[in-house]
A tleap script that builds the chain and sets N, CA, C and O, in Angstrom:
source leaprc.protein.ff14SB
mol = sequence {
  NMET THR MET GLU LEU ILE SER MET ALA ALA
  ASP VAL ALA SER ALA ALA PRO SER GLY ILE
  THR GLY SER LEU THR MET GLY LEU GLY GLY
  ALA GLY ALA ALA ILE GLY VAL GLY LEU VAL
  GLY SER LYS ALA VAL GLU ALA VAL GLY ARG
  ASN PRO GLY ALA PHE GLY ASN ILE LEU THR
  LEU GLY ILE ILE ALA MET ALA LEU ALA GLU
  GLY LEU GLY ILE ILE ALA TYR LEU GLY GLY
  CLEU
}
set mol.1.N position { -112.512 42.702 90.882 }
set mol.1.CA position { -112.683 41.400 91.275 }
set mol.1.C position { -112.781 40.625 90.286 }
set mol.1.O position { -112.002 39.675 90.360 }
set mol.2.N position { -113.654 40.650 89.065 }
set mol.2.CA position { -113.650 40.150 87.808 }
set mol.2.C position { -112.069 39.638 87.855 }
set mol.2.O position { -111.711 38.576 88.366 }
set mol.3.N position { -111.135 40.677 87.175 }
set mol.3.CA position { -110.197 40.653 87.004 }
set mol.3.C position { -108.999 39.971 88.053 }
set mol.3.O position { -107.853 39.919 87.606 }
set mol.4.N position { -109.241 39.497 89.319 }
set mol.4.CA position { -108.742 38.794 89.841 }
set mol.4.C position { -109.106 37.789 89.866 }
set mol.4.O position { -108.191 37.002 90.107 }
set mol.5.N position { -110.535 37.093 89.668 }
set mol.5.CA position { -111.192 35.541 88.962 }
set mol.5.C position { -110.236 35.134 88.007 }
set mol.5.O position { -109.411 34.244 88.212 }
set mol.6.N position { -110.381 36.012 86.594 }
set mol.6.CA position { -110.067 35.628 85.711 }
set mol.6.C position { -107.913 35.570 85.806 }
set mol.6.O position { -107.093 35.040 85.056 }
set mol.7.N position { -107.816 36.066 86.580 }
set mol.7.CA position { -105.993 35.809 86.577 }
set mol.7.C position { -105.953 34.473 87.645 }
set mol.7.O position { -105.007 33.688 87.590 }
set mol.8.N position { -106.935 34.312 88.503 }
set mol.8.CA position { -106.663 32.771 89.292 }
set mol.8.C position { -107.010 32.117 88.522 }
set mol.8.O position { -106.124 31.299 88.275 }
set mol.9.N position { -108.011 31.947 87.827 }
set mol.9.CA position { -108.512 30.797 86.829 }
set mol.9.C position { -107.534 30.459 85.937 }
set mol.9.O position { -107.437 29.286 85.577 }
set mol.10.N position { -106.584 31.537 85.406 }
set mol.10.CA position { -105.440 31.184 84.353 }
set mol.10.C position { -104.409 30.578 84.937 }
set mol.10.O position { -103.657 29.897 84.240 }
set mol.11.N position { -104.134 30.751 86.665 }
set mol.11.CA position { -103.009 30.506 87.381 }
set mol.11.C position { -103.200 29.225 87.503 }
set mol.11.O position { -102.241 28.472 87.330 }
set mol.12.N position { -104.223 28.813 87.761 }
set mol.12.CA position { -104.923 27.868 88.035 }
set mol.12.C position { -104.677 26.633 86.541 }
set mol.12.O position { -104.014 25.604 86.671 }
set mol.13.N position { -105.057 26.858 85.806 }
set mol.13.CA position { -105.350 26.471 84.297 }
set mol.13.C position { -103.440 26.544 83.997 }
set mol.13.O position { -102.888 25.444 83.999 }
set mol.14.N position { -103.003 27.147 83.883 }
set mol.14.CA position { -101.329 26.696 83.530 }
set mol.14.C position { -100.480 25.907 84.326 }
set mol.14.O position { -99.354 25.468 84.091 }
set mol.15.N position { -101.431 25.772 85.608 }
set mol.15.CA position { -100.553 25.162 86.698 }
set mol.15.C position { -100.212 23.663 85.954 }
set mol.15.O position { -99.254 23.318 85.262 }
set mol.16.N position { -101.427 22.929 86.409 }
set mol.16.CA position { -101.309 21.386 85.975 }
set mol.16.C position { -101.894 21.099 85.053 }
set mol.16.O position { -102.843 21.755 85.481 }
set mol.17.N position { -102.255 20.730 84.154 }
set mol.17.CA position { -103.567 20.359 83.451 }
set mol.17.C position { -103.776 18.620 83.567 }
set mol.17.O position { -104.847 18.096 83.260 }
set mol.18.N position { -102.727 17.925 83.997 }
set mol.18.CA position { -103.075 16.694 83.871 }
set mol.18.C position { -103.360 16.223 85.468 }
set mol.18.O position { -103.618 15.104 85.911 }
set mol.19.N position { -103.223 17.410 86.097 }
set mol.19.CA position { -103.960 17.011 87.622 }
set mol.19.C position { -105.542 17.414 87.793 }
set mol.19.O position { -106.275 16.788 88.559 }
set mol.20.N position { -105.960 18.438 87.063 }
set mol.20.CA position { -107.308 18.615 87.233 }
set mol.20.C position { -108.241 17.223 87.034 }
set mol.20.O position { -109.228 16.906 87.697 }
set mol.21.N position { -107.663 16.540 85.989 }
set mol.21.CA position { -108.784 15.483 85.390 }
set mol.21.C position { -109.354 14.784 86.139 }
set mol.21.O position { -110.433 14.327 85.763 }
set mol.22.N position { -108.967 14.522 87.155 }
set mol.22.CA position { -109.753 13.874 88.263 }
set mol.22.C position { -110.668 14.398 88.906 }
set mol.22.O position { -111.897 14.331 88.874 }
set mol.23.N position { -109.986 14.887 89.450 }
set mol.23.CA position { -110.685 16.059 90.223 }
set mol.23.C position { -111.856 16.538 89.114 }
set mol.23.O position { -112.931 16.128 89.550 }
set mol.24.N position { -112.016 17.120 88.080 }
set mol.24.CA position { -112.963 17.240 87.115 }
set mol.24.C position { -114.261 16.354 87.399 }
set mol.24.O position { -115.381 16.590 87.851 }
set mol.25.N position { -113.270 14.682 86.696 }
set mol.25.CA position { -114.467 13.401 86.796 }
set mol.25.C position { -115.308 13.544 87.890 }
set mol.25.O position { -116.529 13.392 87.867 }
set mol.26.N position { -114.547 13.874 88.962 }
set mol.26.CA position { -115.297 13.656 90.165 }
set mol.26.C position { -116.597 14.432 90.341 }
set mol.26.O position { -117.742 14.072 90.613 }
set mol.27.N position { -115.971 15.767 90.062 }
set mol.27.CA position { -116.726 16.570 90.497 }
set mol.27.C position { -118.504 16.525 89.177 }
set mol.27.O position { -119.674 16.846 89.386 }
set mol.28.N position { -117.772 15.959 87.925 }
set mol.28.CA position { -119.227 15.806 87.330 }
set mol.28.C position { -119.836 14.784 87.371 }
set mol.28.O position { -120.991 14.829 86.947 }
set mol.29.N position { -119.348 13.577 87.849 }
set mol.29.CA position { -119.960 12.512 88.616 }
set mol.29.C position { -121.265 12.719 89.536 }
set mol.29.O position { -122.456 12.485 89.335 }
set mol.30.N position { -120.483 13.308 90.739 }
set mol.30.CA position { -120.829 13.741 91.352 }
set mol.30.C position { -122.332 14.307 91.248 }
set mol.30.O position { -123.359 13.784 91.681 }
set mol.31.N position { -122.155 15.702 90.450 }
set mol.31.CA position { -122.735 16.647 89.939 }
set mol.31.C position { -124.058 16.056 89.418 }
set mol.31.O position { -125.208 16.382 89.712 }
set mol.32.N position { -123.639 15.160 88.618 }
set mol.32.CA position { -125.032 14.416 87.803 }
set mol.32.C position { -125.442 13.194 88.434 }
set mol.32.O position { -126.479 12.900 87.839 }
set mol.33.N position { -125.199 12.239 89.376 }
set mol.33.CA position { -125.806 11.962 89.972 }
set mol.33.C position { -126.730 12.475 91.524 }
set mol.33.O position { -127.365 11.847 92.372 }
set mol.34.N position { -126.450 13.660 91.356 }
set mol.34.CA position { -127.254 14.495 92.209 }
set mol.34.C position { -128.442 15.286 91.765 }
set mol.34.O position { -129.404 15.632 92.451 }
set mol.35.N position { -128.157 15.563 90.218 }
set mol.35.CA position { -129.203 16.222 89.677 }
set mol.35.C position { -129.916 15.187 88.884 }
set mol.35.O position { -130.729 15.634 88.075 }
set mol.36.N position { -129.738 13.485 88.967 }
set mol.36.CA position { -130.719 12.961 88.542 }
set mol.36.C position { -131.076 11.826 89.541 }
set mol.36.O position { -131.641 10.784 89.207 }
set mol.37.N position { -130.613 12.198 91.043 }
set mol.37.CA position { -131.279 11.647 92.559 }
set mol.37.C position { -132.847 13.407 92.675 }
set mol.37.O position { -133.775 13.362 93.483 }
set mol.38.N position { -132.720 14.137 92.073 }
set mol.38.CA position { -133.208 14.909 92.294 }
set mol.38.C position { -134.737 15.161 91.410 }
set mol.38.O position { -135.894 15.414 91.744 }
set mol.39.N position { -133.832 14.878 89.783 }
set mol.39.CA position { -134.992 14.588 88.895 }
set mol.39.C position { -136.367 13.463 89.750 }
set mol.39.O position { -137.518 13.604 90.162 }
set mol.40.N position { -135.294 12.330 89.645 }
set mol.40.CA position { -136.367 10.954 90.099 }
set mol.40.C position { -137.039 11.547 91.517 }
set mol.40.O position { -138.270 11.579 91.525 }
set mol.41.N position { -136.417 11.968 92.589 }
set mol.41.CA position { -137.235 12.581 93.433 }
set mol.41.C position { -138.638 13.440 93.536 }
set mol.41.O position { -139.577 13.455 94.332 }
set mol.42.N position { -138.285 14.187 92.260 }
set mol.42.CA position { -139.224 15.350 92.246 }
set mol.42.C position { -140.486 14.667 90.930 }
set mol.42.O position { -141.672 14.975 90.810 }
set mol.43.N position { -139.739 13.774 90.183 }
set mol.43.CA position { -141.085 13.126 89.558 }
set mol.43.C position { -141.803 11.713 90.656 }
set mol.43.O position { -143.013 11.522 90.535 }
set mol.44.N position { -141.325 11.165 91.265 }
set mol.44.CA position { -141.779 10.190 92.747 }
set mol.44.C position { -142.606 11.060 93.004 }
set mol.44.O position { -143.732 10.711 92.648 }
set mol.45.N position { -142.542 12.739 93.789 }
set mol.45.CA position { -143.755 12.976 94.263 }
set mol.45.C position { -144.916 13.703 93.381 }
set mol.45.O position { -146.111 13.643 93.670 }
set mol.46.N position { -144.347 14.441 92.194 }
set mol.46.CA position { -145.239 14.227 91.463 }
set mol.46.C position { -146.695 12.859 90.995 }
set mol.46.O position { -147.915 12.910 90.834 }
set mol.47.N position { -145.892 12.051 90.951 }
set mol.47.CA position { -147.074 10.859 90.494 }
set mol.47.C position { -147.310 10.409 91.638 }
set mol.47.O position { -148.068 9.455 91.463 }
set mol.48.N position { -147.089 10.544 92.808 }
set mol.48.CA position { -147.820 10.173 93.924 }
set mol.48.C position { -148.616 11.464 93.928 }
set mol.48.O position { -149.618 11.148 94.570 }
set mol.49.N position { -148.710 12.368 93.682 }
set mol.49.CA position { -149.036 13.447 93.801 }
set mol.49.C position { -150.926 13.173 93.177 }
set mol.49.O position { -152.021 13.178 93.738 }
set mol.50.N position { -150.439 12.963 91.751 }
set mol.50.CA position { -151.409 12.609 90.934 }
set mol.50.C position { -152.139 11.020 91.148 }
set mol.50.O position { -153.324 11.011 90.815 }
set mol.51.N position { -151.743 10.045 91.519 }
set mol.51.CA position { -151.882 8.765 91.987 }
set mol.51.C position { -151.523 8.654 93.677 }
set mol.51.O position { -150.411 8.488 94.178 }
set mol.52.N position { -152.252 8.736 94.060 }
set mol.52.CA position { -151.893 8.404 95.482 }
set mol.52.C position { -151.865 6.881 96.095 }
set mol.52.O position { -151.115 6.534 97.007 }
set mol.53.N position { -152.767 6.076 95.467 }
set mol.53.CA position { -152.638 4.619 95.785 }
set mol.53.C position { -151.297 3.857 95.177 }
set mol.53.O position { -150.926 2.728 95.497 }
set mol.54.N position { -150.868 4.454 94.536 }
set mol.54.CA position { -150.109 3.792 93.848 }
set mol.54.C position { -148.480 4.030 94.475 }
set mol.54.O position { -147.416 3.840 93.885 }
set mol.55.N position { -148.726 4.530 95.929 }
set mol.55.CA position { -147.473 5.040 96.278 }
set mol.55.C position { -146.421 4.220 96.719 }
set mol.55.O position { -145.298 4.560 97.090 }
set mol.56.N position { -147.180 2.504 96.591 }
set mol.56.CA position { -145.748 1.545 96.967 }
set mol.56.C position { -145.035 1.573 96.130 }
set mol.56.O position { -143.908 2.058 96.232 }
set mol.57.N position { -145.493 1.072 95.108 }
set mol.57.CA position { -145.278 0.988 93.595 }
set mol.57.C position { -143.925 2.072 93.222 }
set mol.57.O position { -142.738 1.789 93.058 }
set mol.58.N position { -144.656 3.463 93.161 }
set mol.58.CA position { -143.420 4.468 93.110 }
set mol.58.C position { -142.664 4.489 93.781 }
set mol.58.O position { -141.548 4.637 93.283 }
set mol.59.N position { -142.744 4.359 95.332 }
set mol.59.CA position { -141.830 4.452 96.328 }
set mol.59.C position { -140.473 3.350 96.153 }
set mol.59.O position { -139.505 3.270 96.910 }
set mol.60.N position { -140.676 2.743 95.214 }
set mol.60.CA position { -139.961 0.874 95.299 }
set mol.60.C position { -139.222 1.220 94.183 }
set mol.60.O position { -138.014 1.071 94.365 }
set mol.61.N position { -139.660 1.797 92.645 }
set mol.61.CA position { -138.956 2.597 92.016 }
set mol.61.C position { -138.412 3.280 91.859 }
set mol.61.O position { -137.369 3.121 91.226 }
set mol.62.N position { -138.965 4.987 92.560 }
set mol.62.CA position { -138.161 5.825 93.023 }
set mol.62.C position { -136.765 5.386 93.589 }
set mol.62.O position { -135.714 5.829 93.126 }
set mol.63.N position { -136.833 4.363 94.762 }
set mol.63.CA position { -135.327 4.010 95.010 }
set mol.63.C position { -134.822 2.950 94.569 }
set mol.63.O position { -134.030 2.466 95.378 }
set mol.64.N position { -134.929 2.397 93.673 }
set mol.64.CA position { -134.120 2.037 92.855 }
set mol.64.C position { -133.457 2.332 91.792 }
set mol.64.O position { -132.396 1.897 91.344 }
set mol.65.N position { -134.493 3.444 91.276 }
set mol.65.CA position { -133.733 4.553 90.223 }
set mol.65.C position { -132.581 5.481 91.067 }
set mol.65.O position { -131.580 5.772 90.413 }
set mol.66.N position { -132.642 5.899 92.279 }
set mol.66.CA position { -131.703 6.812 92.902 }
set mol.66.C position { -130.544 5.924 93.490 }
set mol.66.O position { -129.459 6.389 93.840 }
set mol.67.N position { -130.993 4.212 93.579 }
set mol.67.CA position { -129.764 3.640 94.140 }
set mol.67.C position { -128.641 4.053 92.824 }
set mol.67.O position { -127.522 4.562 92.906 }
set mol.68.N position { -129.563 3.538 91.395 }
set mol.68.CA position { -128.766 3.482 90.226 }
set mol.68.C position { -128.078 4.817 90.052 }
set mol.68.O position { -126.870 4.885 89.825 }
set mol.69.N position { -128.925 5.967 90.171 }
set mol.69.CA position { -128.065 6.881 89.824 }
set mol.69.C position { -126.743 7.718 90.821 }
set mol.69.O position { -125.886 8.570 90.586 }
set mol.70.N position { -127.127 6.999 91.882 }
set mol.70.CA position { -126.204 6.965 93.076 }
set mol.70.C position { -124.443 5.967 93.019 }
set mol.70.O position { -123.372 6.151 93.596 }
set mol.71.N position { -124.925 4.947 92.034 }
set mol.71.CA position { -123.897 4.345 92.093 }
set mol.71.C position { -123.117 4.476 90.561 }
set mol.71.O position { -122.039 3.934 90.315 }
set mol.72.N position { -123.729 5.133 89.799 }
set mol.72.CA position { -123.073 6.557 88.941 }
set mol.72.C position { -122.249 7.699 89.571 }
set mol.72.O position { -121.152 8.091 89.172 }
set mol.73.N position { -122.665 7.977 90.191 }
set mol.73.CA position { -121.340 8.924 90.850 }
set mol.73.C position { -120.572 8.019 91.653 }
set mol.73.O position { -119.395 8.329 91.468 }
set mol.74.N position { -120.647 7.006 92.495 }
set mol.74.CA position { -119.774 6.317 92.581 }
set mol.74.C position { -118.722 5.686 91.666 }
set mol.74.O position { -117.551 5.788 92.032 }
set mol.75.N position { -118.962 5.114 90.640 }
set mol.75.CA position { -118.017 4.533 90.016 }
set mol.75.C position { -117.288 6.212 89.268 }
set mol.75.O position { -116.120 6.241 88.878 }
set mol.76.N position { -118.047 7.245 89.202 }
set mol.76.CA position { -116.997 7.985 88.536 }
set mol.76.C position { -116.081 8.535 89.835 }
set mol.76.O position { -114.933 8.970 89.745 }
set mol.77.N position { -116.863 8.410 91.051 }
set mol.77.CA position { -115.294 8.599 91.907 }
set mol.77.C position { -114.173 7.841 91.855 }
set mol.77.O position { -112.974 8.018 91.636 }
set mol.78.N position { -114.852 7.008 92.102 }
set mol.78.CA position { -113.740 5.600 91.514 }
set mol.78.C position { -112.565 5.607 90.802 }
set mol.78.O position { -111.442 5.154 91.023 }
set mol.79.N position { -113.255 6.448 89.562 }
set mol.79.CA position { -113.127 5.936 88.393 }
set mol.79.C position { -111.317 7.383 88.267 }
set mol.79.O position { -110.145 7.258 87.913 }
set mol.80.N position { -112.069 8.380 88.728 }
set mol.80.CA position { -110.934 9.822 89.185 }
set mol.80.C position { -109.814 9.472 89.939 }
set mol.80.O position { -108.855 10.243 89.952 }
set mol.81.N position { -109.779 8.205 90.703 }
set mol.81.CA position { -109.162 8.229 92.108 }
set mol.81.C position { -107.852 7.839 91.266 }
set mol.81.O position { -106.778 7.665 91.841 }
savepdb mol mol.pdb
quit
């Protein structure tokens, strides 16, 4: 099975390296945005757990940070087209 995967990867790599770049850019941008949103969400939950009284401020800052992370993912998507 491992040899089949290696041969499939070699076939894809030799096919058209110029056609892969756009998809790679979009994939990495989407993965980066997902990681960023996950980190912001986890830290926001941690902060609310430490200080429940600051829920409103933490929610506002968390939404802004998530929007910025998603915006970078959208820019990467549009740049890959």
